N, C-alpha and C positions, 0 to 999 in steps of 0.2 A: 367415231374415230375420225381424225383429220384426213382430208382428201389425199394428201401425199402418201399415206399408209396404204391406200387402195392401189396406187401405182406400184409400190413396193410388193404388195401382195400379187399383183398381176405378173410382175417380173419373176417372183419366186415360183409362181405356178408354171410359167413357161420353162424355167430352168429345171425345176423338179420333173416336169414331163419329159424333157429330152434325156434326162438321166435314166428314167424308169422305162421309157417306151421300148427300148431295144429288146428287153426280155420277151416281149410279145411278138417281135419281128425276127427272132433268131432263125427259124427255119427258112424264111424267105431270103434273108440276108446271106445265109450260108449257101443256099442254092445259087443265087445270082452272082456271088463273088467267088464261087468255086473253092470254098473251105468247108470243113466239117463243123457241126454244131458246137462241139467243145471249143474249137478255135474261135468261132464267132462269139461265144460266151465271154472270151477275153476282152471284148469291147466293153463289157460291164466292169470287169476287174480293172482294166486300164483306166477307165473313167474315174473309178474310186481312187486309184493311185494318183491320178492327176490332181484331184481335189486335195488329197492329203499332203502331197509334196509340192506340186506346182503352185497352189494358192499361196502358201506362206512365203515362198521365194518371190513370187510376183508382187506381193504386198510390200515386202521390204524394198523392192525396187521402185515402187510407185506410190508408197504411202504418204509422201509429202505433197501429192497433188490434192487439190480441193476435192472433197468427197463427192460433190455433185458431178464434177467432171469425171471422176473415177468411175462412178456408177454408170454414166452414159457411155464411157469408153468400154467398160466390160460388157454392156449390153450390145454395143456395136460388134464387139468380138464374138459374142454369142450368136447374133443374127448371121454374121458372115460365116461362122463355123458351121451352123446348121445348113446354110445354103451349100457349103462345100461338102457336107455329108450327103446332101441330096444329089449332088453332081458326081460323087466319088465313083470311079470306075474300077477301083481295086480295093482289096481289104486293107492294105497298109495306108492308103490315102484316107480311108474312112477312120482308121484308128488314129492317124495323126490329127484329123479334124476333131475327133472326140477328145483327144488330149488337150488341144487348144481350148475347147469349150470348157473342159473340166477345170483348168487353171483359172479361167474367168469366173467360173462357178464359185470357187473358194474365195476369191477376192470380193465378188459381188455380195455374198452373204455376210462376210466380215464387215464390209462397209455399210451394208443395208441395216444391219442390226444396230450399229452405232447411230446412224441417221435416225432410225425409228425412235430410239430413246431420246434423241434431241428434239423430236417433234412434239413431245408430250411432257407433262409435268413429271416430277420424280415419282409421285405416287401412282402414276399410270404406266411406268416404263415396262413392267413385266407384261401387261396387257398388250402394249404396242409390239413387243417382241413376239408374243404368241400370235398376233394377227399376221405378222410377216411370215412366221414359220408355218402358219396355217396354209399358205400358198403351196408348200411342199406336200402337206397332207391332202389337199384337194387334188394335187397332181397325181397322187397315189390312187385316190378314189375315182377321180373323173378323167384326168388328163391322160394317164397311161392307157386305161381301157379304150378311151376315145381314139387316141393315137394309133393303138393296135388295130382298131376297127377300120380306121382310114387306110392304114398300111395294107391290111389284108384285102380291102375292097379295091383300092386304086394303085397298089404297089408301095413297097416300103419307102421309096424316095418321097412320095407324097406326104408321108407322116412327118418327115423332116421339114418339108416346105411349109406344112401347117404350123409346126412349132416355130419356125422362123417368122411366119406371119404374126403369131401371137407376140413374139419378141419385138417386132416392129411397133405394134400397138403399145406394148408396155414401155418401150423406149420413148415414144412420143409423150405418153402420160408422165413419165419421169421428167422429161425435159420441161414440160409445162407446169407440173405441180411441185417438184422438189425445189425449195428455195436455195439460193446461193448464200449461205450464212457467212458473214464476214469473218467469224472466228475460225472457219474451216479453211480459209485461204492459205494454202501452203503449210499449215500446221507448224509454224515456226518454232514452237516450244517442244515438238516431239521429234527426237532423234532416233536413229536406228538402235543405238545403245539403250535408250530409254524404253523402246518397244520390247527389246529382248529382256531387259530386267523385269519388266512387268509380267512376263510369262512365268517367272519363277516365284511370284508371290504365292503364299500358302493358299489363299482362297481360290486362286486361279488354277494352280496345279492340281489341287485335290478335286476341283470341279471337273477338270479334264478326266481324271481317273474315274470319277463317278459316272461320267457320260460313257466312257469306253466300257466299263463293267456292265452298265445297263444295256448297252447295245449288244454286247456279247450274249448276255442273258436272253434278250428278246429274239435275236436272230438265230440262236442255236436251235430252238424248236421251229421258229417261223420259216427258216430256209427249207425245212422238211415238212411243212404243214400239210401239204397234199397227201403224202403217204401216211402221216399221222392220222388225218381225218378219214382216209379211205381204208387203210389197213388195220388201224387200231380202234378207231371210233366206229368204223363200219358204215360211214356215209357213202351214198352214191356219188360218183364223180360229178354228176350234174348239179349237186347241191353245194359243192365246194365254192363256186363263185359267189353264191348267195351269202355264204358265211364270211367270205372275204370282204364283201361289201358291207356286211353288218360290222365287221371288225374295223373297216375304214371309217364308218360313221362314229364308232366308239373313239377312234383316234382324233377325229375332228372335235368331238365334244370334249375329250380330255385336254386337247390343246388349249381351248378357251378357258376351261376350268383351271388349268395350270396358270394361265395369265392372271386370273383373279387371285389365286393363291400366292403367286409371286408378288403381286401388289400388296398383299396382306403381310405375310411374314415368310420370306423365302426359305430360311433354314428349317424352321419347324415343318413347313410344308414338304420340303425335300425329304426329311427324315420320315415323316408319316407316309409319303408316297412309296419310299423304298421298303418300309415295313409291310405295307399292303402288297407290294409286288412279291416279297418273299412268301407271304401267305397264299397268294394266288398261284404261284408256281407249285407250291406244295399241294394246293387243292387240286391242281390239274392231274396229279398222279393217280388218285382214285377216279376222278371225273372223266379221264380220257377215254374210258370204255363206254360212256353213256353219251349219246348224241346231244340230248338237251342240256345236260350239265356242262359238257364240253363247249357247246355253243355259248353258254353264259360266261364261262371262264375265258373263252377266247375273246369275247366282246370286252370283258373287264381288263384283260391283258392290255389291250390297246387304250382303253379309257384311262386306266391308271398310268400306264407306261408313258403315253404321250403328254400327260399332265406334268411330267417331270421336266420337260424341255424348257418352258418359259422361266420357271424359277432358277434353274441352274445357269441358264444363259444370262439372265439378269444379274445374277450374283457375280459372274465373271466380268461383265461389263462394268458393274459398280466397283469391283475391286481394282480395275485397271482404267478408271474413268479418265486419267490423265495421259494414258498412252494406250488407246484401245485398238489400234489398227491390226497389229500382228496377233494380239490376244484374241480378238474376235474372229479372225480368219482361221486360227487354230481350233476353233470350236468345230468347224467342218472336218478338220483333220481327225479330231478325237472321235467324232461320230463315224467317220469312214473306217478308221482303224478298228473300232468296235464291231462294225457291220462285217468287215472282212474276216476278223478273228472269230466272230460268232459262227459264221457259215463254215469256216475251216475247222474249228474245234468240234462242231456238231458232226462233221464228217469223220474226224478222228475218233470221236466217241463211238460212232456206229461201226467203224472198221475194227475197233477194239472189242466189240462184242456187246455193247449196250444196244438196247432196242429203242425204237422210236418213242414209245410211251414213257421212257425213263429220262428223256432229254429235259423236260421241265424241272426234274429234280436237280440236275446239274446246274440249270439256270438259277435255281434258288440259292445255290452255293455262291455263285458270282454276285448276285444281288446282296446276299448277306455280307460279303466282303465290302461292297459298295456302301451298305448301311453303316458298317463299322468305320469306314473312311469318313462318312458324313458326320457321325457322332464325334469323332476325334477332331475333325475340322471345325465343327461348331464349338467345341470346347476351346480350341485354339483361337477362334474368333472372339469369344467372350473374354479370354485371357488378354488378347491384344487390345480389346476395347477398354478393359479395366486399366491396362498399362499405358494406353494411348499410343500403341505401337504402330508401325507402318503397314502391318498386314490387316489392319482393321478395315473391313469393307466400307465403302462410302455409304451404304444403306444403314 
């Protein structure tokens, strides 16, 4: 991989860590800022909302800046925002700082994915995307637990200082390694109208739908994975972190496998992945009462689920290669809408009388809808390619 991709990976790791680390610090945050834990939990929901809404608005306002300048500016905002989190003496100041960081999060990943595809040949673009996205996966497996450990040992503020320090290192690496490509200077051919029109291209819109449906399916059971594993599977609570770590390893492997599949044939890979996900969610229904079988299925959920990321994002970027800024930023919006909806719908299902062990069955329904969308979109791609229409992806 080209060296600049390692700088993008480091920045993605830092940003992913700051999003996820709050979950492990909620009790300490709530006690120190004199709020209850549910209120402190809104720091997570607020961040997701900032990514989903603030990112697209900010990219429309800044999208004509050179991409290298925009990356460095967003990382500067990220570092300053985390320093402000560490210094916050009230809940609302912490929430405001998190919202600022979240808007920079959306813009950074939108621009970073475009830059990653420009650093490699067309045949390696999905692998480049998967390498950058792997920074978030590593944040989930390593960054968030490490940040939680730092926060619990030295105070929650030190966790934010640590993330800010990683952000400084990543910013320096970006400044040194990311080239200032002449074609990126000001994006003279990309207007706001062109960016908005690109969002409504068939391959782009259907890919957003597939992302959201996939995230709903994954986070519906994953949000309640602790009670699933302890109350239904019968695992001791002390074994749950081990299984979560195993799942994280599966996600890392799946992410890189997805990059290879995306370089090969994105649409066939996406259809196959979604079909496998349907089978795995259905397999979880009988497996959920057996610790060994559930451990295998849980690992495969992450392995297969995370392999979808690179092909679908590469497809979006290829379909909007002439106006990628807003389109790429809305990828984060689609993911965060799916994550929030999955957690909410899981709670709705439980309140309606479904039990924990049935949630994977509901997930199978959502992925089946995503599979249908993928098949229809693939047929539309082939029709557009045969007709030479504008919706034909660049790949």
